[in-house]
Every structure is written in structure tokens, then in C-alpha cells.
C-alpha positions as CSV (number, residue, x, y, z in Angstrom):
1,X,8.0,0.3,-9.2
2,X,4.8,-1.8,-8.3
3,X,2.4,-1.3,-5.8
4,X,2.6,-1.9,-1.6
5,X,-0.1,-3.4,0.1
6,X,-1.0,-4.7,3.3
7,X,-4.4,-6.9,3.3
8,X,-4.6,-7.7,7.2
9,X,-7.2,-11.0,6.8
10,X,-9.6,-11.9,9.9
11,X,-6.9,-13.7,12.2
12,X,-8.6,-15.2,15.4
13,X,-7.0,-13.5,18.4
14,X,-7.1,-15.0,22.0
15,X,-7.6,-12.6,25.2
16,X,-4.0,-14.3,26.5
17,X,-2.7,-11.7,29.2
18,X,1.1,-11.7,30.2
19,X,1.7,-9.0,33.2
20,X,5.6,-9.6,32.8
21,X,5.2,-9.0,28.8
22,X,6.8,-5.2,28.1
23,X,7.2,-5.0,24.3
24,X,4.5,-5.4,21.4
25,X,6.7,-8.7,20.1
26,X,6.1,-10.6,23.5
27,X,2.6,-9.2,23.7
28,X,1.6,-9.7,20.1
29,X,2.8,-13.5,20.6
30,X,0.4,-13.9,23.0
31,X,-2.6,-12.8,21.5
32,X,-2.2,-14.5,18.0
33,X,-2.6,-18.1,17.8
34,X,-0.1,-19.6,15.4
35,X,-2.7,-21.4,13.2
36,X,-4.7,-18.6,11.8
37,X,-5.2,-16.5,9.1
38,X,-2.2,-14.7,7.5
39,X,-1.6,-10.8,6.9
40,X,-0.3,-10.8,3.4
41,X,2.6,-8.4,2.1
42,X,2.2,-7.0,-1.4
43,X,5.4,-6.0,-2.9
44,X,4.9,-5.1,-6.4
45,X,3.6,-8.6,-8.5
46,X,4.3,-10.6,-5.1
47,X,2.3,-11.2,-2.1
48,X,3.7,-12.7,0.9
49,X,1.9,-14.4,3.5
50,X,3.2,-12.7,7.2
51,X,1.9,-15.1,10.2
52,X,0.8,-12.7,13.0
53,X,2.3,-15.0,15.8
54,X,5.7,-15.3,14.2
55,X,6.3,-12.2,11.7
56,X,4.1,-9.2,12.5
57,X,4.6,-9.7,16.3
58,X,8.4,-8.7,14.9
59,X,7.3,-6.8,12.7
60,X,5.0,-4.1,14.6
61,X,7.6,-1.9,16.5
62,X,10.0,-1.4,13.8
63,X,6.8,-0.8,11.5
64,X,5.1,1.7,14.0
65,X,8.8,3.3,14.0
66,X,8.9,3.9,10.2
67,X,5.7,5.5,10.5
68,X,6.3,8.0,12.9
69,X,10.0,8.9,10.9
70,X,8.2,9.5,7.7
71,X,4.9,11.3,9.4
72,X,7.4,13.5,11.3
73,X,9.7,14.6,8.7
74,X,8.7,15.6,5.2
75,X,12.0,14.1,4.4
76,X,14.3,11.3,5.2
77,X,15.7,7.6,4.8
78,X,15.2,4.3,7.5
79,X,16.9,1.4,7.3
80,X,15.1,-1.8,8.9
81,X,15.9,-5.1,9.5
82,X,12.7,-7.9,9.8
83,X,14.4,-10.4,12.1
84,X,11.4,-13.0,11.7
85,X,12.8,-16.5,10.3
86,X,9.7,-16.6,7.9
87,X,10.2,-12.8,7.0
88,X,14.1,-12.2,7.0
89,X,15.1,-9.1,4.8
90,X,15.9,-6.0,5.0
91,X,14.1,-2.6,3.8
92,X,15.7,0.9,3.1
93,X,13.2,3.6,2.7
94,X,14.0,7.2,1.4
95,X,11.1,9.7,1.0
96,X,11.3,13.3,-0.1
97,X,8.7,15.9,-1.5
98,X,5.4,13.0,-0.8
99,X,7.1,10.4,-2.7
100,X,8.8,7.2,-1.5
101,X,11.2,4.7,-2.7
102,X,11.7,1.4,-1.0
103,X,14.5,-1.5,-1.8
104,X,14.7,-4.9,0.1
105,X,17.3,-7.4,0.5
106,X,15.2,-10.5,0.8
107,X,16.8,-13.5,2.4
108,X,14.1,-15.8,4.0
109,X,10.2,-15.2,3.1
110,X,7.7,-17.8,2.6
111,X,7.8,-17.3,-1.6
112,X,8.2,-19.9,-4.1
113,X,11.6,-17.5,-5.5
114,X,13.2,-15.4,-3.0
115,X,16.0,-14.3,-5.8
116,X,13.3,-13.5,-8.2
117,X,11.6,-11.3,-5.2
118,X,15.1,-9.7,-5.0
119,X,15.1,-9.1,-8.6
120,X,11.9,-7.4,-8.9
121,X,13.4,-4.0,-7.7
122,X,12.3,-1.1,-5.5
123,X,8.8,0.1,-4.9
124,X,8.2,4.0,-5.3
125,X,4.8,5.6,-4.9
126,X,2.9,8.3,-2.3
127,X,4.0,8.6,1.4
128,X,0.8,9.0,1.8
129,X,-0.9,5.7,0.3
130,X,2.4,4.1,1.6
131,X,1.7,5.3,5.6
132,X,-1.9,4.2,4.8
133,X,-1.2,0.6,4.3
134,X,0.0,0.2,7.6
135,X,-3.4,1.7,9.3
136,X,-5.5,-1.5,8.9
137,X,-2.9,-3.7,10.1
138,X,-2.1,-1.1,13.2
139,X,-5.7,-1.0,14.5
140,X,-5.8,-4.5,14.3
141,X,-3.1,-5.3,16.3
142,X,-3.9,-2.5,18.7
143,X,-8.0,-4.1,19.4
144,X,-6.5,-7.5,19.5
145,X,-3.7,-6.4,22.8
146,X,-6.3,-3.6,24.5
147,X,-9.0,-6.6,24.4
148,X,-6.5,-9.1,25.8
149,X,-6.0,-6.9,28.9
150,X,-2.8,-5.2,28.0
151,X,-2.0,-1.2,28.6
152,X,-0.6,1.5,27.1
153,X,1.8,1.9,30.4
154,X,3.3,-1.8,30.6
155,X,3.7,-2.3,26.8
156,X,7.0,-0.2,25.2
157,X,5.3,1.0,22.2
158,X,1.6,0.6,22.8
159,X,0.4,4.2,23.1
160,X,2.3,5.0,19.9
161,X,0.5,2.2,18.2
162,X,-2.7,3.4,19.5
163,X,-2.1,6.9,18.3
164,X,-1.4,5.6,14.4
165,X,-4.1,3.2,14.5
166,X,-6.7,6.6,15.5
167,X,-4.8,9.2,13.5
168,X,-3.5,8.1,10.3
169,X,-6.2,9.6,7.9
170,X,-6.8,7.2,5.5
171,X,-6.8,3.2,5.0
172,X,-4.8,1.3,3.0
173,X,-6.6,0.5,-0.9
174,X,-8.2,-2.5,-0.2
175,X,-10.0,-0.6,2.8
176,X,-10.9,3.0,1.8
């Protein structure tokens, strides 16, 4: 069972802009330095560090798609693979009647024991809480990109990220 939380921390943001960037991941890799505070994903009893430059940047578009799918339908399922070298896992998320269950296969993440993490089992809870956990992260990512000079017309999914950052009704438990 366990909780799902996202702690965004306070990463340093660069005002670096590349007019050739077209994806969220490319742009996010420009605006976050390698050596800055990590975000943390709470998966049950585990706290998993997420590097902004190399983990969060590769997760952003998939996270936007997942949250949009959950908001767009009262029931459904979504499979998502997170491709980072330090956050390599696959999630299967199923939701119905305002509840979700998330199962994960963890391959390579920054925790002492991936086997222990895999044995933790699925998470479940209220869809509203799961979606709310993404709000503070989406706000931070959108602000970092727009302050660096990126425009919604340039970056795929930046407008979707901005809409979610502005319209998700609640923040996660650490930011409520």
C-alpha cells in the first residue's frame, strides 16, 4: 500500500536557452545543472532521489501524459517506462472510481536495494492525491523553462505542462 509523494526541493535553475530545443527533456537538461538539489519521489517507505538534469528531465513528458490521462477519464490504465540510467523503471497505473493502483518494476534506481524496492508491492490511494503530488513539480519545471526564455510554441508539451501547473486544484501533502 504506502504513500506516493513528490518533494521538489529547491534546485538551482540556469537561465540557459537553446533555440534548437524542441522537447521538454532537451530544454530541462539545459535549465538545470548537474550539481543541484534533487527532487525526491516517495514510494511507500522508500525515498528515491531524482536528479533534475538527468532523471526529472526524462520523466517530465511522460508524467504530463499520465496526469492528463487520469484527468481525462474516470477509469483507465497507463504503462510508462522511465528511461533514465539512474531512474530506470516501468510503472503500470490503473485507476477507477477515484482510486488508483500503481505497480512498478524497478531496474536501476538510486536506492540501496532495488530488490527490496521491488518487493514493496504496489501503491494505492485516491486519484486526487496522486495527481496533486505532481503539481508543485510541474509548477517548478514550467517556471524554470519560461524564465529561461522557452516558449510554448517552441517546446512540445510545454503548454500542457503550463495548463497542469496552473489548473491542478491541489498540491501534494508536503505543499498543501
